C-alpha positions in Angstrom: -109.1 -61.5 -189.7 -105.7 -61.5 -188.2 -104.8 -59.8 -184.9 -105.4 -56.1 -185.1 -103.2 -53.8 -183.0 -105.4 -51.1 -181.5 -102.8 -49.0 -179.7 -99.6 -49.1 -177.7 -99.9 -47.6 -174.3 -97.2 -45.1 -173.3 -94.5 -46.6 -171.1 -95.5 -44.4 -168.2 -99.1 -45.7 -168.3 -98.0 -49.3 -168.7 -95.7 -48.9 -165.6 -98.6 -47.4 -163.6 -100.9 -50.3 -164.5 -98.2 -52.9 -163.7 -97.5 -51.2 -160.3 -101.3 -51.3 -159.6 -101.4 -55.0 -160.5 -98.4 -55.8 -158.4 -100.0 -54.0 -155.4 -103.1 -56.2 -156.0 -101.2 -59.5 -156.5 -102.9 -61.0 -153.4 -105.8 -61.9 -155.8 -103.7 -64.2 -157.9 -104.6 -67.9 -157.8 -103.5 -70.9 -159.8 -105.3 -71.3 -163.2 -107.4 -74.4 -163.5 -107.3 -74.4 -167.3 -105.8 -77.5 -168.9 -104.1 -75.2 -171.4 -102.3 -73.1 -168.7 -101.3 -75.4 -165.9 -99.3 -73.4 -163.3 -100.2 -70.0 -164.6 -101.4 -67.4 -162.1 -104.5 -65.4 -162.7 -107.6 -63.7 -161.4 -110.9 -62.8 -162.9 -111.8 -59.2 -163.1 -115.4 -57.9 -162.5 -117.0 -61.3 -163.1 -115.8 -64.9 -163.4 -116.7 -67.7 -165.8 -116.5 -71.1 -164.1 -115.1 -73.4 -166.7 -116.0 -76.6 -164.8 -119.6 -75.7 -163.8 -120.4 -73.3 -166.7 -121.8 -70.4 -164.7 -120.9 -66.9 -163.7 -119.8 -65.7 -160.3 -118.2 -62.6 -158.9 -114.7 -61.7 -159.8 -112.3 -59.2 -158.2 -113.9 -55.7 -158.1 -111.2 -53.1 -158.8 -112.9 -49.9 -159.9 -109.6 -48.2 -161.0 -108.5 -51.2 -163.2 -112.0 -51.8 -164.5 -112.4 -48.2 -165.6 -109.2 -48.5 -167.5 -110.4 -51.8 -169.1 -113.7 -50.1 -170.1 -111.8 -47.3 -171.7 -109.9 -49.8 -173.8 -112.9 -52.1 -174.6 -116.3 -50.4 -173.7 -118.3 -53.6 -174.3 -116.2 -55.6 -171.9 -118.2 -57.6 -169.3 -115.4 -59.5 -167.6 -111.6 -59.8 -167.8 -108.8 -62.1 -166.8 -105.6 -60.8 -165.3 -102.6 -63.2 -165.9 -99.2 -63.1 -164.4 -95.9 -64.9 -164.6 -93.7 -67.1 -166.8 -96.3 -69.8 -167.7 -97.9 -69.3 -171.1 -101.0 -71.0 -172.5 -101.3 -73.6 -175.2 -103.3 -73.2 -178.4 -107.0 -72.9 -177.4 -110.2 -71.2 -178.3 -111.9 -69.1 -175.6 -114.9 -70.8 -174.0 -118.4 -70.6 -175.2 -119.5 -67.6 -173.1 -117.1 -65.3 -175.0 -118.3 -63.2 -177.9 -116.2 -63.4 -181.1 -114.3 -60.2 -180.4 -111.8 -60.1 -177.5 -109.1 -57.6 -176.5 -105.7 -58.3 -175.1 -103.5 -55.9 -173.2 -99.9 -57.1 -173.0 -98.0 -55.5 -170.1 -94.7 -57.3 -170.2 -92.2 -59.3 -172.3 -93.3 -62.4 -174.2 -91.6 -64.4 -176.9 -94.7 -64.5 -179.2 -98.5 -64.6 -179.3 -99.5 -67.4 -181.7 -102.8 -66.9 -183.6 -104.4 -69.3 -186.1 -106.9 -67.3 -188.2 -109.4 -70.1 -189.1 -112.5 -67.9 -188.9 -111.8 -64.8 -191.1 -114.5 -62.6 -189.5 -116.1 -62.1 -186.1 -118.9 -64.6 -186.7 -119.5 -68.2 -187.5 -119.1 -69.3 -191.1 -119.7 -72.8 -192.6 -116.2 -72.8 -194.1 -113.0 -71.8 -192.4 -109.5 -71.0 -193.5 -107.0 -73.9 -193.3 -105.0 -74.0 -190.1 -101.9 -71.7 -190.5 -100.7 -70.5 -187.0 -98.6 -67.3 -187.1 -96.4 -65.8 -184.5 -96.9 -62.2 -183.5 -94.5 -60.1 -181.5 -96.2 -58.3 -178.7 -94.4 -55.5 -176.9 -95.2 -54.2 -173.5 -98.1 -51.8 -173.8 -99.6 -53.4 -177.0 -103.3 -53.5 -177.0 -104.8 -55.8 -179.6 -108.1 -57.2 -180.9 -108.5 -60.9 -181.8 -111.2 -63.4 -182.7 -111.7 -65.5 -179.5 -112.9 -68.5 -181.5 -109.6 -68.7 -183.5 -106.9 -70.9 -181.8 -104.3 -68.7 -179.9 -101.6 -69.1 -177.4 -98.9 -67.2 -175.4 -95.3 -68.5 -175.8 -92.7 -68.1 -173.1 -93.8 -65.0 -171.2 -91.3 -63.4 -168.9 -91.5 -64.4 -165.2 -92.8 -60.9 -164.3 -95.1 -60.5 -167.3 -98.7 -59.2 -166.7 -101.5 -59.2 -169.2 -105.2 -58.5 -169.2 -107.8 -60.1 -171.5 -111.3 -58.7 -171.9 -114.5 -60.3 -173.2 -118.1 -59.4 -173.9 -120.6 -62.1 -173.1 -122.2 -63.4 -176.2 -125.9 -63.7 -177.1 -126.1 -67.4 -176.1 -125.1 -66.6 -172.5 -126.3 -63.0 -172.3 -129.6 -63.7 -170.4 -127.8 -65.9 -168.0 -125.2 -63.3 -167.4 -127.6 -60.4 -167.0 -129.8 -62.5 -164.6 -126.7 -63.1 -162.5 -125.6 -59.4 -162.5 -129.0 -58.2 -161.3 
């Protein structure tokens, strides 16, 4: 399954979201991922700790989270990213269910996606590696398989994006116990 474009937000809505994110940029911090050194980001709603492999509280932003749930009703947590640092080819960490949603809110050279798993579940055989570049315009909302390698190439210095995930079955009980 390749990337599937779900919609393109109207320019006016994209601008309102970007303005909201700019007004909340105080939440940005340096990304700790080895794949995105120097990128700025913050977790929305809940946070997955890559180092210690547990959930904690993210930024609570009701207005932004309501928008995210409109886009991806099953979303449990999100990552807001900002700036001119992309991310190298990677697969999303093990908490993430197979289906993820990206909301591109700025200019980027390309989103690279390598469709090794053809569906939204594990299979004993995979497609051969064949990364493809996708043009993402501001306002593009897309669905992707989180377990397929993907990257962001050369984002603009003022680019914002939001990525949304549903917590998978393996980590669901741990997540729900934390949320209580």
